[in-house]
N, C-alpha and C positions, 0 to 999 in steps of 0.2 A: 124616546127622549132625545132631545137635541143636545148639541154641545153646550149651548147656553143654559139649558135645563139642568144638565149635570153640574155645571159651575154654580148655579143658584142653589141646588141641593147641597153642595159642599159648603157654601156660605151659610145656609140655613142650619145645617147640622152643627157647624162650629158655633153659631149663635146660641142654639139650644144648649149645647154643652157648656158654654160660658155662663149662661143664665142659671143652669142647674148648679154649677159649681159656686155661684155667687149666692145661692139661695140661703145657706146657713147664716151668712152675714146679714142678709136682708131680714131674715126671720128674727134675728137677735137684736135688730135695730142698729147694727154696726155700720160703719161707713162702707159704701160699695167700692170694690176695686182696690182696697188697701187693708192693711192690718190683717187680723184674723178674728176668729171667734174668741180667742183667749187674749184679748188685748186689755184685760182688766175691767171690762164693762159688765161682768156678771153674765149669767146665762138664763135661758128660759126653755122649758120643755124638754130638757135632757139632751139638747144638742150643743151644750156649752163647752164640753171638754175637747182638748186637742185630739184625743183618740177618736171621739165621735166624729169630729170634722174630718180627720184623716181617713177614717173608715168610709164616710159618706163620699168623700172625693174619690177614693179608690173605686167605690161602687159605680159612681157616675162615669169615671174614665173607662172602666171595664165595659159597662153596658153601652155607652156611646161609641166605644171603639168598634163595636159590631156595625153600627150605622155608618160610621166613617169609612170602614172597610168596604161596605156595600157600595157606597158612593164612589169609592176609588175603583172598584171593579166595573161599575157602569162607565166611568170616565175612560178606563183602559179599553173596554170593549168598544166604545164609540171611537176612540183614537185608532184602534186596530182596524175596525171596519172602514173608517175613512181612508186610511192609508191603502187598504186593499182596493177600494174603489178607485182611488187616484192611480194606483199602479196598473190596474186593469184598463183604465181609460187611456193611460199613456201607451200601452201596448196595442190597443185597438183603434187608436185615432191616427189615421195616415195624414199627418200634416208635415210641414217643412222641417220641423225640429227632428222628426223621426225618420225622415227620408234618408239621411246619412247612415242611420243605424240599420236600415232595411234597403240594401242596394237594389234589389229587384223592383221595389216600389219606385225607385228614383229613375230607372231606365224608361225611356219612351218606348211605346209599343212597336 
């Protein structure tokens, strides 16, 4: 997975989490992104109470937390491996930037 791929996974997991959290409002016919399931509009299907909505939100946050953490691990692993490659390249590339750091390489034969 590339750096762009892990960034896209992060964006997608956040989008899925937000959609799942908005599901009770959409199912009850409430306005998206505002208010709550208990804004006086009645309920349907047993998901109308504040306790039900809070329980569902907690469940979504807990379960999606695992996916978010997995993406963070992928991003961290990519970042660490990239830094390791850059560090290795800096030590193995004899160019003018590193000639001062390696006096033997700077001396003429």
